[in-house]
Short mmCIF file of the C-alpha atoms (twelve columns), coordinates in Angstrom:
data_MODEL
# 
_entry.id   MODEL 
# 
loop_
_atom_site.group_PDB 
_atom_site.id 
_atom_site.type_symbol 
_atom_site.label_atom_id 
_atom_site.label_alt_id 
_atom_site.label_comp_id 
_atom_site.label_asym_id 
_atom_site.label_seq_id 
_atom_site.Cartn_x 
_atom_site.Cartn_y 
_atom_site.Cartn_z 
_atom_site.pdbx_PDB_model_num 
ATOM 1   C CA . UNK A 1   -60.563 28.115 -18.048 1 
ATOM 2   C CA . UNK A 2   -56.870 28.733 -18.671 1 
ATOM 3   C CA . UNK A 3   -54.307 27.633 -16.121 1 
ATOM 4   C CA . UNK A 4   -50.836 29.100 -16.344 1 
ATOM 5   C CA . UNK A 5   -47.823 27.933 -14.381 1 
ATOM 6   C CA . UNK A 6   -46.755 31.550 -14.035 1 
ATOM 7   C CA . UNK A 7   -49.066 34.310 -15.195 1 
ATOM 8   C CA . UNK A 8   -46.274 36.159 -16.958 1 
ATOM 9   C CA . UNK A 9   -45.149 33.044 -18.846 1 
ATOM 10  C CA . UNK A 10  -48.435 32.548 -20.675 1 
ATOM 11  C CA . UNK A 11  -46.639 33.697 -23.817 1 
ATOM 12  C CA . UNK A 12  -49.536 32.792 -26.063 1 
ATOM 13  C CA . UNK A 13  -51.638 35.547 -24.468 1 
ATOM 14  C CA . UNK A 14  -50.802 39.068 -25.690 1 
ATOM 15  C CA . UNK A 15  -50.852 41.697 -22.906 1 
ATOM 16  C CA . UNK A 16  -51.065 38.976 -20.263 1 
ATOM 17  C CA . UNK A 17  -51.524 41.372 -17.298 1 
ATOM 18  C CA . UNK A 18  -54.522 43.084 -18.921 1 
ATOM 19  C CA . UNK A 19  -55.946 39.717 -19.971 1 
ATOM 20  C CA . UNK A 20  -55.716 38.326 -16.435 1 
ATOM 21  C CA . UNK A 21  -57.367 41.449 -15.051 1 
ATOM 22  C CA . UNK A 22  -60.267 41.255 -17.502 1 
ATOM 23  C CA . UNK A 23  -60.715 37.467 -17.202 1 
ATOM 24  C CA . UNK A 24  -61.126 36.394 -13.581 1 
ATOM 25  C CA . UNK A 25  -61.612 32.755 -14.619 1 
ATOM 26  C CA . UNK A 26  -57.912 32.512 -15.489 1 
ATOM 27  C CA . UNK A 27  -55.912 30.942 -12.717 1 
ATOM 28  C CA . UNK A 28  -52.211 30.873 -12.204 1 
ATOM 29  C CA . UNK A 29  -50.049 29.172 -9.656  1 
ATOM 30  C CA . UNK A 30  -46.503 28.959 -8.484  1 
ATOM 31  C CA . UNK A 31  -45.404 25.405 -7.716  1 
ATOM 32  C CA . UNK A 32  -43.910 24.911 -4.253  1 
ATOM 33  C CA . UNK A 33  -43.736 22.403 -1.448  1 
ATOM 34  C CA . UNK A 34  -47.029 22.261 0.394   1 
ATOM 35  C CA . UNK A 35  -45.685 21.807 3.923   1 
ATOM 36  C CA . UNK A 36  -42.479 23.370 5.227   1 
ATOM 37  C CA . UNK A 37  -39.998 20.701 6.279   1 
ATOM 38  C CA . UNK A 38  -39.163 22.536 9.489   1 
ATOM 39  C CA . UNK A 39  -42.682 21.767 10.789  1 
ATOM 40  C CA . UNK A 40  -42.373 17.979 10.466  1 
ATOM 41  C CA . UNK A 41  -41.462 17.326 14.129  1 
ATOM 42  C CA . UNK A 42  -44.484 19.324 15.319  1 
ATOM 43  C CA . UNK A 43  -46.894 17.699 12.898  1 
ATOM 44  C CA . UNK A 44  -45.862 14.337 14.352  1 
ATOM 45  C CA . UNK A 45  -46.723 15.343 17.933  1 
ATOM 46  C CA . UNK A 46  -49.613 17.735 17.285  1 
ATOM 47  C CA . UNK A 47  -52.168 15.227 18.551  1 
ATOM 48  C CA . UNK A 48  -50.549 15.119 22.013  1 
ATOM 49  C CA . UNK A 49  -49.742 18.832 22.063  1 
ATOM 50  C CA . UNK A 50  -52.833 20.845 21.139  1 
ATOM 51  C CA . UNK A 51  -50.991 24.163 21.430  1 
ATOM 52  C CA . UNK A 52  -49.321 23.501 18.048  1 
ATOM 53  C CA . UNK A 53  -52.571 23.414 16.034  1 
ATOM 54  C CA . UNK A 54  -53.029 27.118 15.204  1 
ATOM 55  C CA . UNK A 55  -49.278 27.679 14.968  1 
ATOM 56  C CA . UNK A 56  -48.918 24.964 12.320  1 
ATOM 57  C CA . UNK A 57  -51.810 26.311 10.269  1 
ATOM 58  C CA . UNK A 58  -50.670 29.952 10.364  1 
ATOM 59  C CA . UNK A 59  -46.983 29.129 9.781   1 
ATOM 60  C CA . UNK A 60  -47.914 26.964 6.769   1 
ATOM 61  C CA . UNK A 61  -50.042 29.742 5.287   1 
ATOM 62  C CA . UNK A 62  -47.214 32.219 5.827   1 
ATOM 63  C CA . UNK A 63  -44.840 29.792 4.139   1 
ATOM 64  C CA . UNK A 64  -47.220 29.674 1.174   1 
ATOM 65  C CA . UNK A 65  -47.307 33.474 1.024   1 
ATOM 66  C CA . UNK A 66  -43.508 33.534 1.072   1 
ATOM 67  C CA . UNK A 67  -43.375 31.015 -1.778  1 
ATOM 68  C CA . UNK A 68  -45.750 33.200 -3.771  1 
ATOM 69  C CA . UNK A 69  -43.229 36.015 -3.218  1 
ATOM 70  C CA . UNK A 70  -45.694 37.874 -0.982  1 
ATOM 71  C CA . UNK A 71  -42.903 38.875 1.379   1 
ATOM 72  C CA . UNK A 72  -44.708 41.887 2.840   1 
ATOM 73  C CA . UNK A 73  -47.504 39.735 4.246   1 
ATOM 74  C CA . UNK A 74  -45.495 36.555 4.849   1 
ATOM 75  C CA . UNK A 75  -43.472 38.226 7.606   1 
ATOM 76  C CA . UNK A 76  -46.630 39.404 9.339   1 
ATOM 77  C CA . UNK A 77  -48.007 35.891 9.109   1 
ATOM 78  C CA . UNK A 78  -44.899 34.383 10.676  1 
ATOM 79  C CA . UNK A 79  -45.205 36.935 13.504  1 
ATOM 80  C CA . UNK A 80  -48.826 35.867 13.996  1 
ATOM 81  C CA . UNK A 81  -47.790 32.194 14.045  1 
ATOM 82  C CA . UNK A 82  -45.292 33.009 16.801  1 
ATOM 83  C CA . UNK A 83  -47.941 34.804 18.842  1 
ATOM 84  C CA . UNK A 84  -50.363 31.895 18.584  1 
ATOM 85  C CA . UNK A 85  -47.642 29.404 19.501  1 
ATOM 86  C CA . UNK A 86  -46.610 31.322 22.615  1 
ATOM 87  C CA . UNK A 87  -50.097 32.253 23.794  1 
ATOM 88  C CA . UNK A 88  -51.476 28.754 23.181  1 
ATOM 89  C CA . UNK A 89  -48.521 27.277 25.061  1 
ATOM 90  C CA . UNK A 90  -49.057 29.679 27.971  1 
ATOM 91  C CA . UNK A 91  -52.764 28.707 28.017  1 
ATOM 92  C CA . UNK A 92  -51.740 25.034 27.979  1 
ATOM 93  C CA . UNK A 93  -49.519 25.646 31.008  1 
ATOM 94  C CA . UNK A 94  -52.025 27.879 32.830  1 
ATOM 95  C CA . UNK A 95  -55.555 27.129 31.621  1 
ATOM 96  C CA . UNK A 96  -57.059 29.083 34.507  1 
ATOM 97  C CA . UNK A 97  -55.517 32.263 33.030  1 
ATOM 98  C CA . UNK A 98  -56.790 31.725 29.480  1 
ATOM 99  C CA . UNK A 99  -58.864 34.902 29.244  1 
ATOM 100 C CA . UNK A 100 -56.061 37.100 30.599  1 
ATOM 101 C CA . UNK A 101 -53.492 35.482 28.283  1 
ATOM 102 C CA . UNK A 102 -55.701 35.972 25.221  1 
ATOM 103 C CA . UNK A 103 -56.130 39.678 26.021  1 
ATOM 104 C CA . UNK A 104 -52.503 40.335 27.020  1 
ATOM 105 C CA . UNK A 105 -49.846 41.788 24.758  1 
ATOM 106 C CA . UNK A 106 -47.400 39.153 23.536  1 
ATOM 107 C CA . UNK A 107 -44.503 40.744 25.423  1 
ATOM 108 C CA . UNK A 108 -46.424 40.433 28.686  1 
ATOM 109 C CA . UNK A 109 -47.220 36.780 28.017  1 
ATOM 110 C CA . UNK A 110 -43.539 36.119 27.388  1 
ATOM 111 C CA . UNK A 111 -42.317 38.043 30.445  1 
ATOM 112 C CA . UNK A 112 -45.031 36.979 32.888  1 
ATOM 113 C CA . UNK A 113 -46.565 33.660 31.849  1 
ATOM 114 C CA . UNK A 114 -43.421 32.051 30.450  1 
ATOM 115 C CA . UNK A 115 -40.897 33.543 32.912  1 
ATOM 116 C CA . UNK A 116 -40.010 30.108 34.333  1 
ATOM 117 C CA . UNK A 117 -38.405 29.158 30.993  1 
ATOM 118 C CA . UNK A 118 -35.470 31.592 30.568  1 
ATOM 119 C CA . UNK A 119 -34.177 30.225 27.257  1 
ATOM 120 C CA . UNK A 120 -37.680 30.258 25.803  1 
ATOM 121 C CA . UNK A 121 -38.161 33.838 27.023  1 
ATOM 122 C CA . UNK A 122 -34.964 35.067 25.375  1 
ATOM 123 C CA . UNK A 123 -35.668 33.343 22.061  1 
ATOM 124 C CA . UNK A 124 -39.305 34.464 22.042  1 
ATOM 125 C CA . UNK A 125 -38.338 38.081 22.712  1 
ATOM 126 C CA . UNK A 126 -35.936 38.114 19.793  1 
ATOM 127 C CA . UNK A 127 -38.406 36.408 17.472  1 
ATOM 128 C CA . UNK A 128 -41.002 38.988 18.511  1 
ATOM 129 C CA . UNK A 129 -38.602 41.848 17.770  1 
ATOM 130 C CA . UNK A 130 -37.995 40.542 14.253  1 
ATOM 131 C CA . UNK A 131 -41.695 39.805 13.796  1 
ATOM 132 C CA . UNK A 132 -42.473 43.375 14.770  1 
ATOM 133 C CA . UNK A 133 -39.982 44.552 12.147  1 
ATOM 134 C CA . UNK A 134 -42.064 42.659 9.582   1 
ATOM 135 C CA . UNK A 135 -45.253 44.291 10.866  1 
ATOM 136 C CA . UNK A 136 -44.415 47.858 11.836  1 
ATOM 137 C CA . UNK A 137 -43.290 50.832 9.789   1 
ATOM 138 C CA . UNK A 138 -39.974 51.297 11.568  1 
ATOM 139 C CA . UNK A 139 -37.429 48.503 11.199  1 
ATOM 140 C CA . UNK A 140 -35.128 48.212 14.231  1 
ATOM 141 C CA . UNK A 141 -33.038 45.201 13.154  1 
ATOM 142 C CA . UNK A 142 -31.781 46.283 9.724   1 
ATOM 143 C CA . UNK A 143 -29.301 43.399 9.440   1 
ATOM 144 C CA . UNK A 144 -31.958 40.701 10.023  1 
ATOM 145 C CA . UNK A 145 -34.633 39.444 7.663   1 
ATOM 146 C CA . UNK A 146 -37.489 36.976 7.359   1 
ATOM 147 C CA . UNK A 147 -35.063 34.028 7.340   1 
ATOM 148 C CA . UNK A 148 -33.797 35.044 10.766  1 
ATOM 149 C CA . UNK A 149 -37.377 35.407 11.981  1 
ATOM 150 C CA . UNK A 150 -38.217 31.895 10.797  1 
ATOM 151 C CA . UNK A 151 -35.084 30.457 12.441  1 
ATOM 152 C CA . UNK A 152 -35.958 32.092 15.748  1 
ATOM 153 C CA . UNK A 153 -39.556 30.870 15.550  1 
ATOM 154 C CA . UNK A 154 -38.387 27.309 14.921  1 
ATOM 155 C CA . UNK A 155 -35.824 27.585 17.751  1 
ATOM 156 C CA . UNK A 156 -38.655 28.781 19.995  1 
ATOM 157 C CA . UNK A 157 -40.799 25.811 18.950  1 
ATOM 158 C CA . UNK A 158 -37.825 23.448 19.500  1 
ATOM 159 C CA . UNK A 159 -37.355 24.861 22.989  1 
ATOM 160 C CA . UNK A 160 -41.020 24.299 23.796  1 
ATOM 161 C CA . UNK A 161 -40.877 20.755 22.430  1 
ATOM 162 C CA . UNK A 162 -37.681 20.000 24.348  1 
ATOM 163 C CA . UNK A 163 -39.297 21.280 27.556  1 
ATOM 164 C CA . UNK A 164 -42.364 19.109 26.993  1 
ATOM 165 C CA . UNK A 165 -40.283 16.010 26.201  1 
ATOM 166 C CA . UNK A 166 -38.203 16.508 29.335  1 
ATOM 167 C CA . UNK A 167 -41.356 16.879 31.460  1 
ATOM 168 C CA . UNK A 168 -42.807 13.749 29.877  1 
ATOM 169 C CA . UNK A 169 -39.766 11.609 30.644  1 
ATOM 170 C CA . UNK A 170 -39.412 12.949 34.169  1 
ATOM 171 C CA . UNK A 171 -43.091 12.165 34.803  1 
ATOM 172 C CA . UNK A 172 -42.813 8.689  33.282  1 
ATOM 173 C CA . UNK A 173 -39.577 7.862  35.085  1 
ATOM 174 C CA . UNK A 174 -39.575 9.321  38.591  1 
ATOM 175 C CA . UNK A 175 -36.373 8.944  40.556  1 
ATOM 176 C CA . UNK A 176 -36.284 5.782  42.670  1 
ATOM 177 C CA . UNK A 177 -36.901 6.298  46.386  1 
# 
């Protein structure tokens, strides 16, 4: 087996593209960080907040795709990570509506199930718009790219985490009577 750091830098192999095609036992890789740094806060609390589990997995895989320069599928993956984050959070908040939330369009989950969190709603809508640009044929936000999508997804996750931390402290420290 031959392992190349970059397939096109295996200079000792003439016609490297043809060689790789004809020899499936040749592996190549692009070195990159395994876990995106922006996920660190969520990895630390994932045990207490089960709604992060799928989000973390999908976002990390999308990050890997981006690092492999697979930009066309990375954006779709980030959009999927956003959908899982928002739907899993809505299910966490309203477990009795799980089946309806799973079947609902993401926009409906944002507007109906998360309506009590206005900042979250506004961030999630914008992240969804950019995620749709990465998924659909027509691009509506020409001046935005995958970096903006990732920032909005992380802001959405921060807003969820902030909400949960506030609830936790208010529950642990009720106002004196």
